[in-house]
C-alpha positions as CSV (number, residue, x, y, z in Angstrom):
1,X,0.0,0.0,0.0
2,X,1.3,3.4,-1.0
3,X,1.5,6.0,1.8
4,X,1.8,9.7,1.0
5,X,4.4,11.4,3.3
6,X,3.4,14.9,4.5
7,X,6.2,17.4,4.9
8,X,5.7,20.1,7.7
9,X,5.4,23.7,6.4
10,X,8.3,26.1,7.0
11,X,7.1,29.1,8.9
12,X,10.2,31.3,8.8
13,X,9.1,33.3,5.7
14,X,5.5,33.8,6.9
15,X,6.6,35.0,10.3
16,X,8.9,37.6,8.7
17,X,6.1,39.0,6.6
18,X,3.8,39.2,9.5
19,X,6.3,41.2,11.6
20,X,6.9,43.5,8.7
21,X,3.3,44.3,8.2
22,X,2.8,45.0,11.9
23,X,5.7,47.4,11.8
24,X,4.3,49.2,8.8
25,X,0.9,49.5,10.4
26,X,2.5,51.0,13.5
27,X,4.4,53.6,11.6
28,X,3.0,56.7,9.9
29,X,1.1,58.3,12.8
30,X,0.6,61.3,10.5
31,X,-1.0,59.2,7.6
32,X,-4.5,59.7,6.0
33,X,-7.5,59.3,8.3
34,X,-10.0,56.5,7.7
35,X,-12.8,57.5,5.4
36,X,-16.0,58.5,7.1
37,X,-19.6,57.5,6.0
38,X,-20.7,58.9,2.5
39,X,-23.2,61.8,2.9
40,X,-26.8,61.1,1.8
41,X,-27.7,62.3,-1.7
42,X,-30.0,65.4,-1.8
43,X,-33.7,64.5,-2.1
44,X,-35.0,64.8,-5.7
45,X,-38.3,66.7,-5.9
46,X,-40.7,67.6,-8.8
47,X,-44.1,69.0,-9.4
48,X,-46.6,66.7,-11.1
49,X,-50.2,66.0,-12.0
50,X,-51.8,63.1,-10.2
51,X,-54.7,60.7,-11.1
52,X,-56.6,58.7,-8.5
53,X,-57.4,55.2,-9.6
54,X,-61.0,54.1,-9.2
55,X,-63.3,51.5,-10.5
56,X,-65.4,52.7,-13.4
57,X,-68.0,51.3,-15.8
58,X,-66.0,50.3,-18.9
59,X,-67.4,49.3,-22.3
60,X,-66.7,45.8,-23.5
61,X,-66.0,46.1,-27.2
62,X,-66.1,43.4,-30.0
63,X,-64.0,44.0,-33.1
64,X,-65.3,43.3,-36.6
65,X,-63.4,43.5,-39.9
66,X,-64.8,45.7,-42.7
67,X,-63.8,47.4,-45.9
68,X,-64.2,50.8,-47.4
69,X,-66.6,51.1,-50.4
70,X,-68.4,53.9,-52.2
71,X,-72.2,54.5,-52.1
72,X,-72.5,53.9,-55.8
73,X,-70.4,50.7,-56.2
74,X,-72.1,48.1,-58.3
75,X,-71.3,44.6,-59.6
76,X,-71.6,44.5,-63.4
77,X,-73.5,41.3,-64.6
78,X,-74.8,39.9,-67.8
79,X,-78.5,39.4,-68.5
80,X,-77.8,36.7,-71.1
81,X,-75.8,33.5,-71.0
82,X,-73.0,33.1,-73.5
83,X,-69.2,33.1,-74.0
84,X,-67.4,36.4,-73.3
85,X,-66.2,37.7,-76.7
86,X,-64.2,40.8,-75.6
87,X,-63.4,42.6,-72.4
88,X,-62.6,46.2,-73.1
89,X,-61.5,47.4,-69.7
90,X,-59.0,46.6,-67.0
91,X,-58.7,47.1,-63.3
92,X,-58.0,50.7,-62.3
93,X,-59.3,52.1,-65.6
94,X,-61.6,55.1,-65.5
95,X,-64.7,54.8,-67.7
96,X,-67.5,57.1,-68.8
97,X,-71.2,56.5,-68.5
98,X,-72.4,54.4,-71.5
99,X,-68.9,53.2,-72.4
100,X,-68.7,49.6,-73.6
101,X,-67.2,47.3,-70.9
102,X,-67.4,43.9,-72.5
103,X,-69.3,41.9,-75.1
104,X,-71.0,38.5,-75.0
105,X,-70.9,36.3,-78.1
106,X,-74.2,36.9,-80.0
107,X,-74.3,33.6,-81.9
108,X,-76.9,32.0,-79.6
109,X,-79.0,35.2,-79.5
110,X,-78.9,35.6,-83.3
111,X,-80.0,32.0,-83.7
112,X,-82.9,32.6,-81.3
113,X,-83.9,35.7,-83.3
114,X,-83.9,33.8,-86.6
115,X,-85.9,31.0,-85.0
116,X,-88.4,33.6,-83.7
117,X,-88.7,35.2,-87.1
118,X,-89.5,31.8,-88.7
119,X,-92.1,31.3,-86.1
120,X,-93.6,34.7,-86.8
121,X,-93.7,33.9,-90.5
122,X,-95.4,30.6,-89.9
123,X,-97.9,32.3,-87.6
124,X,-98.5,35.1,-90.1
125,X,-99.3,32.5,-92.8
126,X,-101.6,30.6,-90.5
127,X,-103.3,33.8,-89.6
128,X,-103.8,34.8,-93.2
129,X,-105.4,31.4,-94.0
130,X,-107.6,31.5,-90.9
131,X,-108.7,35.1,-91.7
132,X,-109.6,34.1,-95.3
133,X,-111.6,31.1,-94.2
134,X,-113.3,33.2,-91.5
135,X,-114.3,35.9,-94.0
136,X,-115.6,33.4,-96.6
137,X,-117.6,31.4,-94.1
138,X,-119.0,34.6,-92.6
139,X,-120.4,35.6,-96.0
140,X,-121.8,32.1,-96.5
141,X,-123.3,32.1,-93.0
142,X,-125.1,35.3,-93.7
143,X,-126.5,33.7,-96.8
144,X,-127.6,30.7,-94.8
145,X,-125.4,28.6,-97.0
146,X,-123.4,27.0,-94.1
147,X,-124.6,25.9,-90.7
148,X,-123.8,28.0,-87.7
149,X,-121.6,25.4,-86.1
150,X,-119.2,25.4,-89.1
151,X,-119.1,29.2,-89.1
152,X,-118.2,29.2,-85.4
153,X,-115.4,26.7,-86.0
154,X,-113.9,29.1,-88.6
155,X,-114.3,32.0,-86.2
156,X,-112.5,30.1,-83.4
157,X,-109.7,29.1,-85.7
158,X,-109.3,32.7,-86.7
159,X,-109.0,33.8,-83.0
160,X,-106.4,31.0,-82.3
161,X,-104.4,32.1,-85.3
162,X,-104.5,35.7,-84.0
163,X,-103.2,34.6,-80.6
164,X,-100.5,32.5,-82.2
165,X,-99.3,35.4,-84.2
166,X,-99.3,37.7,-81.2
167,X,-97.3,35.2,-79.2
168,X,-94.8,34.7,-82.0
169,X,-94.3,38.4,-82.5
170,X,-93.7,38.9,-78.7
171,X,-91.1,36.1,-78.8
172,X,-89.4,37.8,-81.7
173,X,-89.3,41.2,-79.9
174,X,-87.9,39.5,-76.7
175,X,-85.2,37.7,-78.7
176,X,-84.3,41.0,-80.4
177,X,-84.1,42.7,-77.0
178,X,-81.6,40.0,-75.9
179,X,-79.3,41.2,-78.7
180,X,-79.0,44.6,-76.9
181,X,-77.8,42.8,-73.8
182,X,-74.7,41.2,-75.4
183,X,-73.0,44.6,-75.2
184,X,-72.6,45.6,-71.6
185,X,-72.0,49.3,-70.9
186,X,-71.2,51.4,-67.8
187,X,-74.3,52.6,-66.0
188,X,-72.3,55.6,-64.7
189,X,-68.9,57.1,-64.8
190,X,-66.4,55.6,-62.4
191,X,-63.4,53.2,-62.0
192,X,-63.1,49.5,-62.6
193,X,-62.0,48.1,-59.3
194,X,-62.1,44.4,-60.1
195,X,-62.4,42.1,-63.1
196,X,-63.5,38.5,-62.7
197,X,-63.8,37.4,-66.3
198,X,-61.6,37.0,-69.4
199,X,-62.5,36.4,-73.1
200,X,-63.6,32.9,-73.8
201,X,-65.1,32.3,-70.4
202,X,-68.8,31.6,-69.9
203,X,-71.0,34.4,-68.6
204,X,-74.1,33.5,-66.6
205,X,-77.0,35.8,-65.8
206,X,-76.5,37.6,-62.5
207,X,-73.0,36.3,-62.1
208,X,-70.6,39.2,-61.3
209,X,-68.2,40.0,-64.2
210,X,-66.8,43.4,-63.1
211,X,-67.0,45.8,-60.2
212,X,-67.6,49.5,-61.0
213,X,-67.0,52.1,-58.4
214,X,-68.3,55.6,-58.7
215,X,-67.2,58.8,-57.1
216,X,-69.9,58.8,-54.4
217,X,-69.5,59.1,-50.7
218,X,-67.2,56.6,-49.0
219,X,-68.7,54.1,-46.6
220,X,-67.5,51.3,-44.4
221,X,-69.3,48.0,-44.9
222,X,-69.2,45.5,-42.1
223,X,-71.0,42.2,-41.2
224,X,-72.1,42.1,-37.6
225,X,-73.4,39.2,-35.5
226,X,-76.9,39.5,-34.0
227,X,-75.5,40.5,-30.5
228,X,-73.6,43.5,-31.9
229,X,-76.3,44.4,-34.4
230,X,-78.9,44.6,-31.6
231,X,-76.9,47.3,-29.8
232,X,-76.8,49.7,-32.8
233,X,-79.1,52.4,-34.0
234,X,-79.1,54.7,-37.0
235,X,-77.0,57.8,-36.5
236,X,-74.9,56.2,-33.8
237,X,-71.1,56.9,-34.0
238,X,-68.7,53.9,-34.1
239,X,-65.0,53.8,-33.8
240,X,-63.3,52.7,-37.0
241,X,-59.6,51.8,-37.0
242,X,-57.4,51.7,-40.1
243,X,-53.7,51.7,-41.1
244,X,-52.5,54.3,-43.6
245,X,-50.0,53.6,-46.4
246,X,-47.1,54.5,-44.0
247,X,-48.2,51.8,-41.6
248,X,-49.5,54.2,-38.9
249,X,-52.6,53.4,-37.0
250,X,-55.5,55.8,-37.1
251,X,-59.1,56.0,-35.7
252,X,-62.1,58.0,-36.7
253,X,-65.8,58.1,-35.7
254,X,-68.2,57.0,-38.4
255,X,-71.9,57.3,-38.3
256,X,-74.2,54.3,-38.8
257,X,-76.1,55.1,-42.1
258,X,-77.7,51.8,-43.1
259,X,-78.7,48.7,-41.2
260,X,-80.0,45.6,-42.9
261,X,-82.4,43.7,-40.6
262,X,-82.4,40.6,-42.7
263,X,-79.8,38.0,-41.7
264,X,-77.5,36.5,-44.3
265,X,-78.6,32.8,-44.5
266,X,-75.0,31.6,-44.9
267,X,-73.0,33.8,-42.4
268,X,-75.9,34.6,-40.1
269,X,-74.7,38.2,-40.0
270,X,-76.3,41.6,-40.7
271,X,-74.9,44.2,-43.1
272,X,-74.2,47.6,-41.7
273,X,-72.9,50.6,-43.6
274,X,-71.0,53.4,-41.8
275,X,-70.4,56.9,-43.3
276,X,-66.8,58.1,-43.6
277,X,-66.1,61.8,-43.0
278,X,-64.8,63.7,-46.0
279,X,-61.7,64.7,-44.0
280,X,-60.6,61.0,-43.6
281,X,-58.1,59.9,-46.3
282,X,-59.1,56.3,-46.8
283,X,-59.4,54.5,-50.2
284,X,-62.0,52.1,-51.4
285,X,-61.0,48.6,-50.6
286,X,-59.0,49.5,-47.5
287,X,-59.2,47.1,-44.6
288,X,-60.7,48.5,-41.4
289,X,-61.7,47.3,-38.0
290,X,-64.9,48.4,-36.3
291,X,-65.3,48.5,-32.5
292,X,-68.8,47.8,-31.3
293,X,-69.7,48.1,-27.6
294,X,-71.7,45.0,-26.7
295,X,-71.7,45.2,-22.9
296,X,-70.2,47.1,-19.9
297,X,-68.1,45.9,-17.0
298,X,-66.3,47.4,-13.9
299,X,-62.6,48.1,-14.3
300,X,-59.8,50.6,-13.8
301,X,-58.8,53.1,-16.4
302,X,-55.9,55.6,-16.4
303,X,-54.6,58.3,-18.8
304,X,-52.2,57.0,-21.4
305,X,-49.7,59.6,-20.3
306,X,-49.3,57.7,-17.0
307,X,-47.9,54.6,-18.7
308,X,-44.1,54.4,-18.8
309,X,-41.7,51.9,-20.4
310,X,-38.7,50.9,-18.3
311,X,-36.5,48.4,-20.0
312,X,-39.4,46.8,-21.8
313,X,-41.6,46.7,-18.7
314,X,-44.8,48.8,-18.8
315,X,-45.8,50.4,-15.6
316,X,-46.9,53.6,-13.7
317,X,-45.4,55.6,-10.9
318,X,-47.5,55.2,-7.7
319,X,-47.3,57.6,-4.8
320,X,-46.9,56.3,-1.2
321,X,-48.1,58.1,1.9
322,X,-45.1,60.4,1.9
323,X,-45.8,61.5,-1.7
324,X,-42.8,59.6,-3.0
325,X,-43.3,58.0,-6.4
326,X,-42.3,54.4,-7.1
327,X,-42.4,52.5,-10.4
328,X,-44.8,49.6,-10.5
329,X,-45.4,47.1,-13.3
330,X,-49.0,46.8,-14.5
331,X,-50.9,44.6,-17.0
332,X,-52.5,46.6,-19.7
333,X,-55.8,46.0,-21.5
334,X,-57.4,47.9,-24.4
335,X,-57.7,51.6,-24.8
336,X,-61.0,53.3,-24.4
337,X,-61.6,56.9,-25.5
338,X,-57.9,57.6,-25.5
339,X,-57.4,56.1,-22.0
340,X,-55.7,52.9,-20.9
341,X,-57.5,50.0,-19.2
342,X,-55.5,48.4,-16.4
343,X,-56.1,44.7,-15.8
344,X,-53.8,44.2,-12.9
345,X,-51.2,46.0,-10.8
346,X,-53.2,48.8,-9.3
347,X,-55.7,49.1,-6.5
348,X,-58.6,51.6,-6.5
349,X,-57.7,54.7,-4.4
350,X,-54.1,54.7,-5.3
351,X,-52.6,57.9,-6.8
352,X,-50.4,57.8,-9.9
353,X,-48.4,60.4,-11.7
354,X,-49.7,61.4,-15.1
355,X,-47.3,64.3,-15.9
356,X,-44.2,65.7,-14.2
357,X,-41.9,68.6,-14.7
358,X,-38.8,66.3,-14.4
359,X,-38.0,62.8,-15.5
360,X,-39.6,60.4,-13.1
361,X,-37.5,57.9,-11.2
362,X,-37.9,55.7,-8.2
363,X,-37.9,57.6,-4.9
364,X,-38.7,61.0,-6.4
365,X,-40.7,63.3,-4.1
366,X,-43.8,64.9,-5.6
367,X,-44.5,68.4,-4.5
368,X,-47.3,70.9,-5.4
369,X,-49.3,68.0,-6.9
370,X,-52.4,68.9,-8.9
371,X,-55.3,66.9,-10.1
372,X,-55.2,65.5,-13.6
373,X,-57.7,67.0,-16.0
374,X,-58.5,63.4,-17.2
375,X,-59.7,62.3,-13.8
376,X,-63.3,61.6,-14.7
377,X,-65.4,58.5,-15.4
378,X,-65.1,56.9,-18.9
379,X,-68.1,57.2,-21.1
């Protein structure tokens, strides 16, 4: 078995160092005095506006997507079925009232017209024969040369021939009218915003082919569920949120102008149209979000100016009993009428700083505090 041999430490060097250090510490009676306790930093003070947190009745809002349209926007459709022969417009093109937009192949319509003409010719010939027979038998009947029954048969045949000719002539006029529908024109001046068909495709009656947008008043169209729809009334303002072309968020108040009571059988929603003020720069087709108040609940709300960001943590400065402000993290909800809903982190009755003359920091003493102008219940 291997045994490790331990060698005693030599203490001569260590003792010499210890004595030298003691001698040095005993020398220098006139050296620097030991540092005293650091004086306390002067108290930082500032004037500020305060807001007292309290429970308030807050609106519960539901958000619904919508889009900007114009009051004279229409879907261009065909009244006849047939292949699209030409499409004379493209998306974004401005058109005049009466301008040709597209044309449907007229082969089937022309064939129907020719057939109707043939039917009219046949009915006219039958009418001429029936009329001749009727007039001849009428003369003979007056001369008592034919029985009354035979005369009445000729009379009935003549009336039937007249009816057949009238029906054939009406069918011809209807077929000729179809020919005017193969050329589709703009009902008013505007801009083509969408095109859903190309030459060679089949056009069906009432199926949208183009979308034409006029220069009428802009509106927001939104589909609301029954709960939200039941809370609205005509003339009521609604908050409409949108993003501009620079990516910035904006909000404006639009007035409810139209409400459709009938429910869509597929989506089970109601169509609502909201007016857009002329000063709002939104374009047709823009995506918007509409906020509808569907209920109310109790909660806390504070001015947005009270919210601060400290290293990515959102919070407010709360005053203690000595009017000293301390930063406290809070959990934020939505914004209501330009104020911030607080979900957690504050207690009703606490005072928070909304504005201060100096930059806020932990431990700052608030003097000459005034009441915030925003300290009122949310509507």
